[in-house]
Backbone as a ProteinNet text record, in pm:
[ID]
protein_1_A
[PRIMARY]
XXXXXXXXXXXXXXXXXXXXXXXXXXXXXXXXXXXXXXXXXXXXXXXXXXXXXXXXXXXXXXXXXXXXXXXXXXXXXXXXXXXXXXXXXXXXXXXXXXXXXXXXXXXXXXXXXXXXXXXXXXXXXXXXXXXXXXXXXXXXXXXXXXXXXXXXXXXXXXXXXXXXXXXXXXXXXXXXXXXXXXXXXXXXXXXXXXXXXXX
[TERTIARY]
2959.7	2848.1	2790.9	2661.3	2594.9	2564.6	2602.3	2585.2	2485.5	2403.3	2303.9	2321.7	2286.3	2274.8	2125.5	2080.1	1936.9	1905.6	1776.6	1729	1694.3	1729.1	1695	1606.1	1484.4	1385.8	1423.1	1409.9	1427.9	1310.1	1319.3	1211.2	1104.2	984.5	874.9	749.3	639.6	515.4	472.6	434.3	392	504.1	628.5	742.3	861.5	860.7	966.5	1093.7	1204.7	1336.3	1430.3	1510.4	1586.7	1737.7	1809.7	1955.1	1987.3	2087.7	2133.9	2250.8	2233.7	2333.4	2377.7	2495.2	2546	2516.9	2444	2403.3	2404.2	2415	2404.2	2258.1	2238.2	2101.4	2019.2	2085.8	2013.8	1972.7	2029.2	1996.5	1858.5	1783.2	1652	1668.3	1558.5	1563.3	1625.6	1582.3	1632.5	1734.8	1794.8	1888.8	2033.4	2122.4	2266.5	2310.5	2403.9	2455.4	2607.1	2671	2817.5	2865	2798.3	2841.5	2723.4	2720.2	2618.5	2684.4	2625.2	2688	2605.3	2491.2	2413.9	2276	2197.9	2060.1	1969	1840.9	1740.5	1614.4	1572.7	1454	1350.9	1247.1	1146.8	1039.7	1047.8	943.4	959.3	1077.8	1100.3	1066.7	1056.7	1028.5	1134.4	1229.5	1246.5	1308	1308.4	1362.2	1509.2	1549.4	1686.6	1770.3	1884.6	1976.1	2112.8	2166.3	2302	2381.8	2470.9	2537.4	2688.6	2759.1	2905.3	2936	2964.5	2977.4	3086.3	3204	3318	3289.5	3229.3	3200.1	3089.8	2990.4	2884.3	2942.7	3031.8	3095.8	3180.9	3253.2	3336.6	3252	3140.4	3057	2988.5	2948.2	2886	2988.1	3111.6	3216.6	3259.6	3245.9	3281.7	3181	3058.3	2958.6	2835.7	2823.8	2704.1	2584.4	2474.1	2355.1	2257.2	2229.2	2132.2	1988.5	1900.2	1757.1	1708.1	1584.5	1533.1	1533.9	1486.6	1481.7	1621.6	1713.5	1850.9	1918.3	1885.9	1942.5	1899.9	1773.6	1725.4	1799.3	1818.7	1890.1	2033.8	2101.4	2240	2249.4	2151.5	2150.3	2135.2	2043.4	2022.9	2145.8	2222.3	2342.3	2464.9	2451.9	2561	2655.4	2625.9	2714.7	2716.9	2599.3	2592.2	2660.4	2647.8	2715.5	2866.4	2915.1	3059.9	3112.5	3034.7	3075	3088	2989.8	2991.5	3113.5	3141.6	3255.9	3388.2	3399.5	3522	3540.1	3428.8	3436.2	3490.3	3447.3	3499.2	3647.7	3693.8	3836.7	3916.6	3866	3935.1	3944.9	3841.1	3841.6	3922.2	3962.7	4042.8	3961.2	3831	3746.2	3781	3814.9	3859.4	3941.8	4007.6	4095.7	4020	4090.1	4031.3	3981	4055.9	4017.6	3886.3	3874.4	3751.1	3632.6	3654.3	3548.2	3504.7	3601.8	3569.9	3496.2	3538.1	3472.8	3327	3303.7	3166	3081.1	3141	3067.3	3032.9	3129.8	3105.6	2997.2	2999.4	2897.4	2758.8	2750.8	2622.6	2574.1	2668.8	2634.1	2582.9	2648.9	2608.4	2469	2445.2	2313.3	2204.8	2236.4	2140.5	2107.3	2210.3	2187.7	2102.5	2125.8	2045.5	1899.4	1877.6	1740.1	1672.1	1747	1690	1654.7	1743.9	1717.3	1594.9	1581.9	1465.4	1336.3	1340.2	1220.3	1185.5	1289.9	1267.1	1207.4	1261.3	1209.7	1064.9	1035.5	898.7	802.2	845.6	761.1	736.6	845.6	832.5	738.7	750.1	663.2	517.5	495.7	359	300	384.1	338.9	301.1	384.6	357.7	230.2	212.9	93.3	-32.4	-26.4	-141	-170.2	-62	-80.1	-143.6	-96.7	-153.9	-300.3	-330.5	-469.4	-558.5	-508.5	-585.4	-605.6	-498.9	-508.2	-610.9	-609.2	-705.5	-848.8	-868	-1001.3	-1046.2	-950.8	-983.6	-1018.9	-943.1	-972.6	-1112	-1145.3	-1276.6	-1387.8	-1368.1	-1466.3	-1478.7	-1363	-1364.7	-1435.8	-1414	-1481.7	-1633.1	-1673.7	-1817.6	-1878	-1804.7	-1852.7	-1862.7	-1758.8	-1759.4	-1876.3	-1903.7	-2015	-2147.7	-2162.9	-2286.4	-2302.1	-2188.1	-2192.3	-2232.9	-2176.4	-2211.1	-2359.8	-2408.4	-2550.6	-2638.6	-2597.4	-2673.9	-2674.4	-2554.1	-2545	-2630.8	-2626.7	-2707	-2856.2	-2895.5	-3036.9	-3078.8	-2990.9	-3020.7	-3032.1	-2936.4	-2939.3	-3066	-3106.3	-3227.4	-3351.4	-3354.8	-3468.6	-3474	-3355.9	-3351	-3398	-3351	-3391.6	-3542.1	-3594.9	-3738.6	-3817.8	-3767.9	-3835.9	-3833.4	-3715.8	-3706.1	-3800	-3808.5	-3898.4	-4043.9	-4078.4	-4215.3	-4244.5	-4143.5	-4162.1	-4179.6	-4097.2	-4108.1	-4243.8	-4288.6	-4419.8	-4531.9	-4519.3	-4620.4	-4622.3	-4501.8	-4494.7	-4555.1	-4524	-4579.7	-4731.9	-4784.2	-4928.9	-4992.7	-4925.5	-4976.7	-4977.3	-4868.5	-4859.2	-4969.4	-4992.8	-5097.4	-5234.6	-5253.7	-5382.9	-5403	-5295.3	-5305.8	-5334	-5267.6	-5289.2	-5433.2	-5486.3	-5624.1	-5723.5	-5694.7	-5782.8	-5778.2	-5659.4	-5643.6	-5705.7	-5712	-5761.7	-5911.9	-6002.9	-6145.8	-6172.6	-6100.3	-6119.9	-6083.3	-5977.5	-5936.2	-6034.1	-6095.1	-6187.8	-6324.5	-6362.6	-6494.5	-6516.3	-6423.7	-6445.7	-6461.7	-6385.6	-6396.4	-6537.2	-6589.4	-6724.9	-6828.8	-6808.2	-6901.2	-6898.2	-6778.3	-6763.6	-6833.4	-6816.4	-6877.2	-7031.5	-7083	-7228.3	-7283	-7205.6	-7250.2	-7247.3	-7158.6	-7141.8	-7266.9	-7333.2	-7454.7	-7570.8	-7573.7	-7681.9	-7675.4	-7558.8	-7541.7	-7579.5	-7547.8	-7575.8	-7724.8
-3253.9	-3239.9	-3098.9	-3086.4	-2955.9	-2910.3	-2786.2	-2732.9	-2618.4	-2615.8	-2508.8	-2438	-2308.8	-2234.7	-2225	-2286.3	-2293.9	-2269.5	-2258.8	-2243	-2379.7	-2398.4	-2521.6	-2481.9	-2539.3	-2495	-2540.8	-2447	-2475	-2411.4	-2398.6	-2337.9	-2439.2	-2388.8	-2478.1	-2440.2	-2503.4	-2480	-2333.6	-2275.8	-2135.6	-2036.7	-2083.8	-1992.9	-2049.3	-2025.4	-2078.7	-1995.6	-2065.3	-2003.6	-2083.8	-2016.6	-2088.3	-2072.6	-2180.1	-2175.2	-2162.1	-2082.4	-2071	-2167.9	-2269.6	-2377.1	-2400.7	-2460.6	-2508.8	-2658.4	-2704.5	-2845.6	-2897.4	-3026.6	-3095.1	-3085.4	-3067.5	-3054.4	-3180.3	-3295.8	-3422	-3441.8	-3362.4	-3377.4	-3318.1	-3377.7	-3320.8	-3183.9	-3109.3	-2971.8	-2962.2	-3048.7	-3043.3	-3153.8	-3202.9	-3313.9	-3268.9	-3352.6	-3331	-3207.1	-3129.9	-3011.7	-3005.2	-2926	-2914.7	-2812.9	-2696.1	-2588.5	-2496.7	-2446.9	-2348	-2210.3	-2117.6	-1984.8	-1872.3	-1904.8	-1798.4	-1844.2	-1747.2	-1773.9	-1664.6	-1698	-1603.7	-1619.2	-1508.5	-1510.4	-1411.8	-1462.9	-1373.2	-1325.8	-1369.3	-1336	-1196.3	-1136.6	-1001.8	-899	-773	-665.3	-556.1	-540.2	-619.1	-756	-843.8	-979.1	-972.8	-1063.4	-1065.3	-1164.4	-1115.4	-1200.9	-1194.8	-1312.6	-1322.4	-1406.5	-1340.3	-1407	-1393.4	-1504.1	-1500.9	-1452.9	-1324.1	-1260.7	-1326	-1347.2	-1400.4	-1540.5	-1627.1	-1763.2	-1763.4	-1676.4	-1666.7	-1621.4	-1521.3	-1472.8	-1582	-1656.8	-1766.2	-1867.7	-1910.1	-2013.8	-1962.9	-1836.1	-1779.6	-1773.5	-1731.9	-1724.3	-1864.2	-1962	-2099.9	-2159.3	-2106.8	-2155.8	-2215.8	-2205.9	-2257	-2170.9	-2236.9	-2166.2	-2140.7	-2013.8	-1986	-2004	-2041.4	-2044.6	-1900.6	-1880.9	-1745.2	-1663.3	-1725	-1653.6	-1620.3	-1716.7	-1693.5	-1588.8	-1588.1	-1486	-1346	-1331.6	-1202.1	-1163.2	-1260.8	-1233.5	-1190.3	-1263.5	-1231	-1094.6	-1061.5	-930.2	-819	-839.8	-738	-720.4	-828.6	-820.9	-772.5	-761.5	-708.9	-813.4	-940.3	-1047.1	-1048	-1036.2	-1039.2	-916.5	-801	-679.8	-696.3	-751.6	-771.3	-870.2	-972.8	-1067.7	-994.8	-908.3	-830.6	-737.4	-669.3	-577.4	-652.3	-767.4	-847.6	-895.8	-926.1	-961.8	-846.4	-723.4	-605	-586.6	-615.2	-603.9	-705	-826.7	-931.5	-896.2	-829.4	-791.7	-663.5	-595.5	-474.5	-348.5	-353.5	-235.2	-128.4	-170.4	-79.4	-159.8	-86	-154.8	-193.7	-263.2	-314.4	-201.8	-90.8	22.4	84.6	99.4	155.6	64.2	-65.2	-162	-152.1	-142.4	-131.7	-1.1	107.9	238.1	232	167.3	152.9	71	-34.8	-119.6	-42.5	34.6	113.2	218.8	280.9	381.8	316.7	197	124.8	89.9	44	4.6	124.6	239.4	360.9	404.8	400.5	438.5	344.4	214.8	115.3	143.6	175.2	205.3	330.9	432.6	554.5	526.6	442.6	406.8	330.9	238.4	160.1	252.1	349.2	444.3	529.2	571.2	650	572.2	444.4	359	341.7	319.6	302	428.7	546.2	673.7	696.3	660.5	676.8	586.4	463.4	371.1	425.4	476.7	532	652.1	739.4	857	815.5	715.9	667.1	606.8	531.2	469.6	576.3	682.2	791.2	865.7	890	959.7	879.2	747.5	661.7	661.5	658.3	660.9	792.7	905.5	1036.4	1043	985.6	984.7	904.4	787.6	705.6	778.4	848.7	922.4	1034.6	1107.2	1215.9	1161	1047.5	986.2	942.1	885.5	841.2	960.4	1071.6	1192	1245	1242.7	1290.6	1205.7	1072.5	981.5	1008.2	1026.8	1053.9	1185.3	1286.4	1415.4	1400	1322.2	1299.3	1225.5	1125.4	1051.1	1143.3	1228.2	1321.9	1419.5	1464.1	1556.2	1489.7	1363.8	1289.7	1271.1	1239.8	1222.8	1353.2	1466	1597.6	1626.8	1598.4	1622.2	1535.8	1409.7	1318.8	1368.3	1411.3	1463.9	1588.9	1677.4	1799.5	1765.6	1665.7	1624.7	1568.6	1486.6	1428.8	1539.8	1637.2	1748.2	1831.7	1855.5	1933.7	1859.2	1728	1648.4	1649.6	1641.2	1643	1778.1	1887.6	2021.5	2040.3	1988.5	1999.7	1921.5	1801.6	1720.4	1791	1850.4	1923.8	2044.1	2112.1	2228.5	2185.3	2073.4	2021	1982	1918.3	1880.3	2004.6	2107	2231.5	2297.6	2297.6	2356.7	2278.4	2146.3	2063.9	2092.2	2104.5	2137.1	2273.9	2368.8	2504.3	2500.8	2421	2409.6	2345.4	2241.3	2176.2	2274.4	2349.8	2448	2553.8	2598.3	2698.3	2640.7	2513.5	2449.4	2436.5	2396.9	2385.6	2521.9	2624.1	2759.9	2804.6	2769.9	2807.1	2734.4	2610.1	2534.6	2589.9	2630.9	2681.4	2820.1	2903	3040.9	3046.6	2973	2980.2	2939.3	2842.8	2801.3	2913.4	2987.9	3099.8	3214.8	3236.4	3348.3	3317.5	3189.4	3151.8	3196.9	3177.1	3226.1	3376.9	3449.1	3594.9	3636.5	3566.3	3597.7	3567	3457.1	3421.7	3526.8	3573.5	3677.5	3804	3838.5	3961.3	3950.4	3829.5	3809.1	3811.5	3760.4	3755.5	3895.3	3976.5	4109.7	4194.2	4211.8	4292.4	4231.5	4100.8	4034.9	4069.3	4075.4	4108.5	4254	4337.4	4477.4	4500.6
-2716.5	-2620.9	-2631.5	-2666.4	-2672.2	-2529.4	-2499.4	-2364	-2364.7	-2262.6	-2248.6	-2115	-2115	-1988.2	-1962.4	-1856.7	-1831.7	-1684.5	-1656.2	-1518.7	-1461.8	-1335.7	-1265.1	-1147.2	-1144.6	-1044.4	-904.5	-811.5	-669	-594.8	-463.6	-387	-353.6	-323	-286.7	-363.4	-336.1	-409.1	-396.4	-510.4	-518.4	-486.4	-481.5	-459.8	-537.3	-668.4	-754.6	-738.1	-722.4	-707.4	-797.3	-878.4	-981	-963	-999.7	-1011.6	-1160.3	-1193.2	-1332.4	-1346.3	-1431.3	-1439.5	-1583.7	-1595.5	-1723.4	-1726.8	-1827.4	-1830.6	-1973.7	-1985.5	-2114.6	-2161.5	-2291	-2342.6	-2318	-2301.2	-2281.1	-2134.2	-2043.6	-1901	-1872.8	-1779.3	-1744.5	-1676.3	-1670.4	-1619.5	-1480.2	-1389.6	-1251.7	-1225.5	-1332	-1317	-1304.2	-1353.5	-1341.2	-1420.5	-1363.2	-1432.7	-1416.3	-1502.1	-1502.5	-1398.7	-1397.4	-1307.6	-1277.7	-1155.7	-1117.9	-1122.3	-1199.4	-1214.6	-1152.1	-1092.8	-1028.9	-987.2	-936.1	-894.3	-948.4	-960.4	-1011.1	-927.2	-864.4	-779.2	-835.3	-904.6	-963.6	-864.8	-739.4	-641.6	-583	-597.9	-545.3	-652.7	-613.2	-708	-691.4	-784.9	-907.5	-876.7	-978.8	-961.3	-920.3	-829.8	-779.2	-860	-911	-986.9	-921	-886.8	-832.3	-932	-1008.5	-1120.6	-1110.1	-1135.9	-1147.4	-1289.2	-1301.7	-1433	-1517.5	-1459.5	-1534.9	-1589.1	-1503	-1548	-1654.7	-1638.5	-1739.2	-1872.6	-1867.9	-1990.7	-2055.7	-1971.8	-2023.4	-2098.5	-2037.5	-2099	-2225.9	-2226.8	-2346.8	-2460	-2427.8	-2530.9	-2575.9	-2488.8	-2524.2	-2622.4	-2621	-2715.6	-2650.9	-2517.9	-2450.4	-2490.9	-2523.8	-2571.1	-2455.4	-2425	-2317.8	-2366.6	-2276.7	-2308.4	-2318.3	-2364.6	-2385.1	-2255.8	-2147.8	-2019.2	-1970.4	-1981.7	-1936.7	-2024.7	-2154.5	-2243.2	-2197.3	-2160.3	-2109.3	-1981.6	-1893	-1767.4	-1796.9	-1886.2	-1920.9	-1989.1	-2072.3	-2137.4	-2034	-1937.7	-1833.2	-1745.5	-1727.8	-1645.2	-1724.4	-1856.3	-1938.9	-1995	-1976.4	-2025.4	-2178.3	-2240.6	-2386	-2446.5	-2382.2	-2429.7	-2422.2	-2310.9	-2295.4	-2399.8	-2430.3	-2535.6	-2669.6	-2698.4	-2822.6	-2826.7	-2714.5	-2709.5	-2725.2	-2662.6	-2676.8	-2820.7	-2886	-3027.6	-3110.2	-3075.8	-3145.7	-3122.6	-2999	-2967.6	-3049.4	-3060.2	-3136.2	-3285.2	-3335.4	-3476.8	-3502.3	-3394.3	-3407.8	-3427.8	-3400.9	-3416.5	-3312.7	-3190.7	-3084	-2985.5	-2893.4	-2799	-2671	-2583.2	-2457.6	-2368.4	-2360.6	-2275.6	-2323.8	-2456.6	-2512.5	-2483.2	-2498.1	-2469.9	-2323.9	-2233.5	-2090.5	-2060.3	-2126.5	-2106.3	-2153.3	-2268.4	-2319.4	-2223.4	-2169.6	-2076.3	-1948	-1897.1	-1775.3	-1798.9	-1919.9	-1952.1	-1955.5	-2016.1	-2021	-1879.9	-1798.1	-1660.9	-1580.3	-1597.2	-1524.8	-1569.2	-1701.3	-1753.5	-1700.5	-1694.9	-1643.5	-1496.9	-1417.7	-1275.4	-1258.8	-1343.2	-1336.2	-1370.7	-1474.2	-1511.2	-1398.1	-1337.2	-1226.1	-1109	-1081.4	-972.4	-1005	-1132.1	-1173.8	-1157.1	-1197.2	-1182.7	-1035.2	-953	-808.7	-747.2	-787.7	-736.1	-779.3	-905.6	-956.3	-878.1	-853.7	-776	-635.5	-574.3	-438.8	-438.5	-542.5	-551.1	-571.4	-658.8	-682	-554.6	-483.7	-358.8	-256.2	-247.4	-152.9	-191.7	-324.1	-371.7	-339.5	-360.7	-329.4	-179.4	-99	47.3	90.8	31.5	63.7	23	-93.7	-141.8	-48	-6.4	88.4	220.6	267	393.2	383.2	268	248.2	246.1	177.2	171.5	310.9	387.2	523	612.1	596.4	674.7	640.8	510.7	468.3	530.6	527.2	586.8	737.2	803.2	948.3	979	892.4	913.6	898.2	796.5	777.2	896.6	945.8	1063.5	1184.3	1203.8	1316.5	1303.5	1178.9	1156.5	1191.6	1148.1	1180	1330.6	1398.5	1544.4	1612	1563.1	1620.9	1601	1477.9	1451.1	1540.2	1558.9	1644.5	1788.8	1836.4	1973.3	1988.3	1885	1890.3	1892.7	1811.2	1808.5	1944.4	2004	2136.1	2241	2235.3	2330.9	2312.6	2185.4	2159.2	2210.7	2185.2	2233.4	2386.1	2447.6	2594.7	2647.8	2583.3	2626.6	2607.7	2494.9	2469.1	2573.2	2606.9	2707.9	2843.4	2875.9	3003.4	3003	2887	2878.3	2894.7	2829.8	2843.3	2987.8	3053.3	3193.5	3281.8	3252.8	3330.8	3307.8	3180.9	3149.5	3219.4	3220.6	3287.3	3437.5	3495	3638.6	3666.2	3577.6	3595.7	3584.2	3489	3471.5	3595.8	3647.2	3768.8	3885.7	3896.5	4005.8	3992	3868.5	3844	3877.2	3839.1	3868.2	4018.5	4086.2	4231.8	4295.6	4242.7	4295.4	4268.6	4150.4	4115.7	4206.4	4237.7	4326	4469.1	4512.6	4648.8	4664.9	4565.1	4573	4603.1	4541.8	4575.3	4718.9	4769	4908	5003.5	4965.4	5051.1	5040.8	4922.9	4903.8	4967.2	4978.6	5030.9	5176.1	5268.3	5404	5411.5	5326.3	5325.8	5281.6	5182.4	5132.7	5240.3	5310.9	5418	5528.8	5562.5	5667.3	5622.9	5492.6	5438.7	5443.4	5418.7	5420	5563.3	5658.1	5797.8	5859.7	5818.7	5879.8	5863.9	5748.6	5739	5819.2	5825.9	5895.9	6044.7	6096.2	6238.8	6264.7	6167.7	6185.3	6187.8
[MASK]
+++++++++++++++++++++++++++++++++++++++++++++++++++++++++++++++++++++++++++++++++++++++++++++++++++++++++++++++++++++++++++++++++++++++++++++++++++++++++++++++++++++++++++++++++++++++++++++++++++++++

């Protein structure tokens, strides 16, 4: 019986979630399987893989053939490297301790790279947020400047209107005063004219 390590689709529409299973090559994709050895969720960033390392290694060493996607997943998790190292131990190239040390060194380097990528993403995200904040502040400053200019224009127009009203009132008052003055001067002129006549 030819055995494959493949993905079995789960989840719902527009949200694919996969089980990593051991299945006969003749079985349909979502059909009967021998054993489930993990899950793969590509919807997260980075993709989430939950894998039973020992069982995956056992099946790979037994001769189960992974599909291309599963091979990539197993390589990222170190299963293929461990298979290679165990092959070296069997051939006598190095001992078990050396193989384990090489695997641990690879794992540590992988974790450091992942941490570096995560830090870079966080820094890029922060830089973009700062850039957006600076742009928003600039827009707010421009809006505030326009509001100040509008308020100043309104205040100037109001002051001009008040000045015009005051000038109009002053002109009216002057006109009224000018009208009242001849009436007051007329009786004095009449008195002045009557005085010589009496004399």
